[in-house]
Each structure stands twice: as structure tokens, then as C-alpha cells.
C-alpha positions as CSV (number, residue, x, y, z in Angstrom):
1,M,0.0,0.0,0.0
2,V,1.8,3.2,-1.2
3,C,1.1,6.6,0.2
4,S,-1.2,8.7,-2.1
5,N,1.3,11.6,-2.4
6,I,3.8,9.3,-4.1
7,R,1.3,8.2,-6.8
8,G,-0.4,11.5,-7.7
9,P,-3.7,11.7,-9.5
10,I,-4.3,9.4,-12.4
11,G,-6.9,11.0,-14.7
12,A,-9.4,8.8,-16.6
13,R,-8.7,8.5,-20.3
14,P,-10.2,6.6,-23.3
15,R,-8.6,3.3,-24.0
16,G,-8.8,3.4,-27.8
17,G,-7.5,5.6,-30.7
18,T,-4.2,6.4,-32.3
19,L,-3.4,9.3,-30.0
20,Y,-3.7,7.1,-26.9
21,R,-1.5,4.3,-28.4
22,L,1.1,6.9,-29.3
23,R,1.1,8.3,-25.8
24,A,1.3,4.8,-24.3
25,A,4.3,3.9,-26.6
26,R,6.1,7.1,-25.7
27,R,5.6,6.4,-22.0
28,L,7.0,2.9,-22.4
29,L,10.0,4.2,-24.3
30,V,10.8,6.8,-21.7
31,A,10.4,4.2,-18.9
32,A,12.8,1.8,-20.7
33,V,15.4,4.5,-21.1
34,F,15.0,5.4,-17.5
35,L,15.7,1.9,-16.3
36,V,18.5,1.1,-18.7
37,A,20.3,4.3,-17.9
38,M,20.3,3.4,-14.2
39,T,21.4,-0.2,-14.4
40,P,25.1,-0.6,-13.4
41,G,27.6,-2.2,-15.8
42,L,29.1,-4.5,-13.2
43,S,27.4,-6.9,-10.8
44,W,29.5,-8.5,-8.2
45,A,29.2,-9.9,-4.7
46,C,26.7,-9.8,-1.9
47,A,27.5,-10.9,1.6
48,C,25.3,-13.1,3.8
49,G,22.3,-11.5,5.5
50,C,18.7,-11.1,4.5
51,G,17.8,-7.9,6.3
52,V,18.4,-6.1,3.0
53,F,15.0,-7.5,1.8
54,E,13.2,-5.6,4.4
55,V,14.1,-2.1,3.1
56,G,13.8,-0.3,-0.3
57,T,10.2,-1.4,-0.9
58,A,7.9,1.7,-1.1
59,S,5.0,-0.7,-2.0
60,L,4.4,-1.4,1.7
61,F,4.1,2.1,3.0
62,P,0.5,2.7,4.3
63,A,-1.7,5.3,2.7
64,G,-4.7,5.1,5.1
65,S,-6.8,2.9,7.3
66,G,-7.4,-0.6,6.1
67,G,-5.5,-3.8,5.4
68,L,-2.9,-5.1,3.0
69,L,-2.0,-8.8,2.2
70,Y,1.2,-9.5,0.3
71,L,3.4,-12.4,-0.8
72,S,7.0,-11.7,-1.4
73,Y,9.7,-13.8,-3.2
74,N,13.4,-13.2,-2.7
75,F,16.3,-15.1,-4.3
76,S,20.0,-15.1,-3.5
77,D,22.6,-17.4,-5.1
78,Q,25.9,-17.0,-3.2
79,Y,28.7,-18.8,-5.0
80,L,31.5,-16.3,-5.3
81,N,34.2,-16.2,-2.5
82,W,34.9,-12.7,-1.3
83,H,37.6,-11.3,1.0
84,E,37.6,-7.8,2.3
85,A,36.6,-5.6,-0.8
86,H,37.6,-8.0,-3.6
87,K,37.0,-11.5,-5.0
88,A,39.2,-14.2,-3.5
89,P,40.2,-17.8,-4.5
90,Q,37.4,-20.3,-4.0
91,I,39.9,-22.7,-2.3
92,N,40.1,-20.3,0.6
93,N,36.5,-21.1,1.6
94,D,35.2,-24.5,2.6
95,D,31.7,-23.4,1.7
96,K,30.9,-23.4,-2.1
97,V,27.3,-22.5,-2.6
98,I,24.4,-21.1,-0.6
99,R,21.4,-20.8,-2.8
100,T,18.2,-19.5,-1.1
101,Q,14.6,-18.9,-2.0
102,F,12.6,-16.9,0.5
103,F,8.7,-17.0,0.4
104,T,7.1,-14.6,2.8
105,L,3.4,-14.2,3.5
106,G,2.7,-10.8,5.1
107,A,-0.3,-8.9,6.4
108,Q,-0.5,-5.2,7.4
109,Y,-3.5,-3.5,9.0
110,M,-3.9,0.2,9.9
111,F,-6.6,0.7,12.5
112,N,-6.6,4.4,11.7
113,R,-4.2,7.0,10.2
114,S,-1.9,6.7,13.1
115,W,-1.6,3.1,14.3
116,G,-1.2,-0.2,12.7
117,V,0.3,-3.7,12.9
118,M,2.3,-6.0,10.6
119,A,3.2,-9.7,10.6
120,E,5.4,-11.7,8.3
121,V,5.7,-15.5,8.1
122,P,8.6,-16.7,5.9
123,Y,9.2,-20.1,4.4
124,T,12.8,-20.7,3.2
125,D,14.3,-23.3,0.8
126,R,18.1,-23.4,1.0
127,Y,20.7,-25.4,-0.9
128,F,24.1,-25.6,0.8
129,K,27.3,-27.1,-0.7
130,T,30.3,-27.4,1.6
131,T,33.5,-29.4,2.2
132,N,33.0,-32.2,4.8
133,D,35.6,-33.4,7.4
134,D,36.9,-35.9,4.8
135,G,37.7,-33.2,2.3
136,N,34.8,-34.1,0.0
137,I,32.3,-31.6,-1.3
138,Q,28.7,-32.4,-0.4
139,G,25.4,-30.7,-1.1
140,F,22.4,-30.5,1.3
141,E,18.9,-29.0,0.8
142,H,16.5,-28.0,3.6
143,S,13.2,-26.2,3.6
144,A,11.4,-24.9,6.7
145,I,9.5,-22.0,8.3
146,G,11.8,-19.1,9.0
147,D,11.8,-16.4,11.7
148,V,8.4,-14.7,12.1
149,R,8.4,-10.9,12.4
150,L,5.7,-9.0,14.5
151,E,5.7,-5.2,14.3
152,G,3.7,-2.2,15.2
153,M,3.6,1.0,13.1
154,Y,3.0,4.7,14.0
155,T,2.2,7.1,11.1
156,G,0.6,10.0,13.0
157,F,3.2,12.6,12.5
158,S,1.4,14.2,9.6
159,E,-2.0,14.0,7.9
160,D,-0.6,12.4,4.7
161,M,1.2,9.7,6.7
162,S,4.4,10.5,4.9
163,T,6.5,9.7,8.0
164,G,6.3,6.4,9.9
165,L,8.0,4.4,12.6
166,R,8.3,0.6,12.9
167,F,9.0,-1.4,16.1
168,G,8.7,-5.0,17.0
169,V,10.4,-8.4,17.4
170,K,11.8,-11.2,15.3
171,L,11.0,-14.5,16.9
172,A,13.2,-17.6,17.1
173,S,10.7,-19.6,15.1
174,G,13.0,-20.7,12.3
175,D,14.7,-24.1,12.3
176,F,18.4,-23.8,13.4
177,T,19.0,-27.5,14.3
178,Y,19.3,-29.1,10.8
179,P,22.5,-31.1,11.3
180,N,24.1,-30.4,7.9
181,F,23.9,-26.6,8.1
182,D,26.2,-24.4,10.1
183,R,24.6,-22.0,12.5
184,D,25.3,-19.0,10.2
185,T,23.7,-20.9,7.3
186,S,20.7,-22.2,9.2
187,I,17.2,-21.1,8.1
188,G,16.5,-19.7,11.6
189,S,19.0,-17.7,13.7
190,G,17.8,-19.1,17.0
191,S,17.7,-15.6,18.4
192,T,14.9,-13.2,19.4
193,D,15.7,-9.7,18.0
194,L,14.5,-6.2,18.6
195,L,13.4,-4.4,15.5
196,A,13.2,-0.6,15.0
197,G,12.8,1.4,11.9
198,A,11.6,4.6,10.2
199,Y,10.6,5.9,6.8
200,H,9.8,9.1,5.1
201,I,8.3,9.8,1.6
202,G,8.2,13.1,-0.3
203,T,8.1,14.9,-3.7
204,L,11.1,16.1,-5.7
205,P,11.0,19.5,-7.5
206,L,11.0,17.7,-10.9
207,T,8.1,17.1,-13.2
208,F,7.4,15.2,-16.4
209,Q,4.1,15.3,-18.2
210,D,2.6,17.2,-15.2
211,R,3.6,14.5,-12.8
212,S,6.2,14.8,-10.0
213,F,9.2,12.5,-9.3
214,N,8.9,11.2,-5.7
215,W,11.5,9.9,-3.2
216,F,11.6,7.8,-0.1
217,A,14.0,6.9,2.6
218,Q,13.9,4.0,5.0
219,A,16.0,2.4,7.7
220,L,15.7,-0.8,9.9
221,W,17.8,-1.7,12.9
222,Q,17.9,-5.3,14.1
223,V,19.7,-6.4,17.3
224,P,19.5,-9.8,19.0
225,F,18.8,-9.8,22.7
226,W,18.1,-13.5,23.5
227,T,20.2,-16.2,21.8
228,Q,20.5,-20.0,22.1
229,Q,23.2,-22.7,22.0
230,Q,26.3,-20.5,22.0
231,Y,25.5,-18.5,18.9
232,H,24.9,-14.8,18.9
233,P,24.3,-13.3,15.4
234,G,25.6,-9.9,14.6
235,R,23.7,-6.7,14.9
236,E,22.4,-5.5,11.5
237,V,21.4,-2.1,10.1
238,D,19.9,-1.7,6.6
239,A,18.9,1.6,5.0
240,A,17.6,2.6,1.6
241,V,16.9,5.8,-0.3
242,G,15.0,5.7,-3.6
243,T,13.1,7.6,-6.2
244,L,10.2,6.7,-8.5
245,Y,8.0,8.2,-11.2
246,N,4.4,7.1,-11.7
247,F,3.5,7.2,-15.4
248,G,-0.2,6.3,-14.6
249,A,-2.0,4.1,-17.0
250,V,0.2,2.6,-19.7
251,G,-1.2,0.1,-22.1
252,F,-3.1,-2.6,-20.2
253,L,-1.5,-1.5,-16.9
254,D,-3.5,0.7,-14.6
255,E,-0.3,2.2,-13.2
256,F,3.4,1.9,-14.1
257,A,6.2,3.4,-11.9
258,P,9.9,2.7,-12.5
259,V,11.9,2.8,-9.2
260,L,15.6,3.2,-8.3
261,N,16.9,2.3,-4.9
262,L,20.3,2.7,-3.2
263,I,20.6,0.3,-0.3
264,A,23.3,0.2,2.4
265,G,23.9,-2.5,5.0
266,D,26.1,-3.0,7.9
267,R,26.3,-6.2,10.0
268,T,28.7,-6.9,12.9
269,R,30.5,-10.2,13.5
270,D,28.7,-13.2,15.0
271,H,29.9,-14.4,18.4
272,G,29.9,-17.5,20.5
273,A,31.4,-21.0,20.4
274,A,29.1,-22.0,17.5
275,A,29.8,-18.9,15.5
276,N,32.4,-18.3,12.8
277,T,33.5,-15.0,14.1
278,D,36.5,-14.7,11.8
279,N,34.3,-15.0,8.7
280,S,31.2,-13.0,9.5
281,G,30.2,-9.3,9.3
282,Y,30.2,-6.9,6.3
283,D,29.5,-3.5,4.9
284,R,27.9,-3.0,1.5
285,L,26.1,-0.7,-0.9
286,L,23.7,-1.9,-3.6
287,I,21.8,-0.2,-6.4
288,G,18.4,-1.6,-7.2
289,P,16.5,-0.6,-10.4
290,G,13.0,-1.9,-10.5
291,A,9.4,-1.1,-11.2
292,E,5.9,-1.3,-9.7
293,V,2.7,-1.9,-11.7
294,K,-0.9,-2.2,-10.8
295,I,-3.3,-4.5,-12.7
296,G,-6.9,-4.4,-11.4
297,I,-6.8,-5.1,-7.7
298,I,-3.2,-6.5,-7.7
299,R,-0.1,-4.5,-7.3
300,V,3.3,-6.0,-8.3
301,Y,6.7,-4.7,-7.3
302,A,10.0,-6.2,-8.5
303,D,13.7,-5.2,-8.5
304,A,17.2,-6.5,-9.0
305,E,19.8,-5.4,-6.5
306,F,23.4,-5.2,-7.6
307,P,26.3,-4.5,-5.2
308,I,28.5,-1.6,-6.1
309,Y,30.7,-1.7,-3.0
310,Q,31.1,-4.2,-0.3
311,S,33.7,-5.3,2.3
312,V,33.4,-8.6,4.2
313,V,35.3,-10.0,7.2
314,G,37.4,-13.0,6.3
315,N,36.1,-15.2,3.5
316,Q,32.4,-15.3,2.7
317,L,30.3,-16.6,-0.1
318,V,28.5,-13.8,-2.0
319,A,25.9,-13.4,-4.8
320,P,26.2,-11.3,-8.0
321,V,22.6,-10.1,-7.6
322,L,19.6,-10.2,-5.3
323,L,16.1,-10.5,-6.7
324,K,12.9,-9.3,-5.1
325,A,9.2,-9.5,-6.1
326,I,6.1,-8.6,-4.1
327,F,2.4,-9.2,-5.0
328,S,0.0,-7.3,-2.8
329,Y,-3.7,-6.7,-2.4
330,E,-5.4,-3.9,-0.5
331,F,-8.7,-4.4,1.4
């Protein structure tokens, strides 16, 4: 659910005629140029950590009272070995592949224009290839419920709900006992974490076809406060700033809005006897071109997030790109 001041008015217009088709084609051409121009030429590594999927998504900002149901899909294929700020030999890391699909069912409900709640239930499928004690490479796959998130939201700072706060907990509901996964590759962290975040959305002093460019900023802080079995995951902070332009109706789409995100993340090292302290923790910056469309009652958001800078501690498997898609329905 996106705040109304981001989208702007979308006037009704006839669906037929040469003039309409020319306007639709021009809008698609401008949108394509917009996305291609912002896509980076290089795509390299991405360190471990999935908190990055929780920011940079303007689709989930509330616009008024009522509810939102959504299903998100995220994909990460970590197969490149990285050391500090550069690629490193694969032989330096016993782990070879961490390929993960995240399926998250979420619900958001605003009781009024000030207060709301949000819940997310993830299901994760992960393939892990690593070197065993005998020096042989083995692959394992495991699927399970992940760590559930429960949050409250406050958006009463202004009438247009353009500024909001998030606060809540991540529960230790995900499986962290699968014997063939290390603690830092388990589907669940085994920890209960405090969550705190904020966002703001606004309008840029730029217009095109009488419509404004809009921007948003978002940050989320996550810190474990209760852990299990000698594993304490690192504290994580993720933040995003982005811009979007809503073209309105384009072809068969009721709305079309290209989006560009810059996403930064910082995670401290893991600690405890079960942790790999020497090979955990990172800093990174990603660029994420994407788009959001609306077709009838369904809104779809998708982006691809390419790291443009990152520095990891020790040797860690990383991915060349992170993929995100969200399907949502307002009620």
C-alpha cells in the first residue's frame, strides 16, 4: 500500500484511438530508457544477510486505514568467494554454494491513520554445498518455516502519513537444528531480535508530463537480545533511499512506476562458540533498479539489487545479484 502523495492523480482517459496508443508507446519508451540508464555495468558480490530484503520497498508504506495482504519472493545465489573488498580464490572457503529462496506471507492493518500492525511468516528453501571433514564436497537442501516478524507502526506525524515508525520483534521460530547446516547458514538464527525502523516519503522538485518525481528513505535496525546454544548473530542495520516516477495508465497497466533504490547495509560479526567470528560481518552498498505496476486489484513490485561496493570480514560466499518480487492486495 503506497502513500497517495507518491502516486499522484491518475486521470481517466479513453482506451482506444491512435493518440492514446502513441502516448502509451512514448511512456513505455521513456520508462525503458529510465531503467536502462540506471542499471550498473558490473554486478558482483553480496555478503550473507537477508535484512536487505526488508528495506527499499515503497509498496508497503501505508496510505490510510485498512489492510494489505502480500506475498514476497526473494532469491539469493551465493557462489563467489569474497575477502575484504575483492574477489578471492574459491579454495580459501570450505563453503561453495548457498542458494536460497525466501517466500514470505505478510499482512498489514492500519486501525486508523496513526496506528497499525504488521506480521510476516517466511518459508525458506536453501541449498548448501560445503566441504566435509573428509575433504569431499557435499550438497544439502533444507526447507522450513523461518523467523516470524511481528511489528507495530506509527504514522501519525502528519495527515498524509508520509513519515512512519516501525517497532517489534523477530521471533526464534525458524529451524536452526538441521545437522548439515552451520549456525550461520541455518534457516533460523535461533535468536529473538528487537526491530526498530523509520521511513519518510516526499516529492522532488522535478516534473514530467505534469507528474512529479517522488522519493523515499527507509532504515531498519535489528539487534539480538536473546540467543541459544552459544550462537549470537551480529547486529544489522539496513537503509535505503529511492526515487520513483508514476506514469499512470500505460497500455493494459492501470499504473506503471519505475523505481531506483540505493541500499546500504552493515552487519557486525557473529559471536559465541558455535559462530564463525573470523568469517562474518560486512558493509555493502547496492543499487536496485525496479518497477511497480498495478493491474486491477493486484499491485506488483520487482527489483534486482546489484552490489556496487562491499567489504566482508574473512572469507564469505556472496551473490552477484539479489532478486525481489512482491504481490499485494489492499482491502
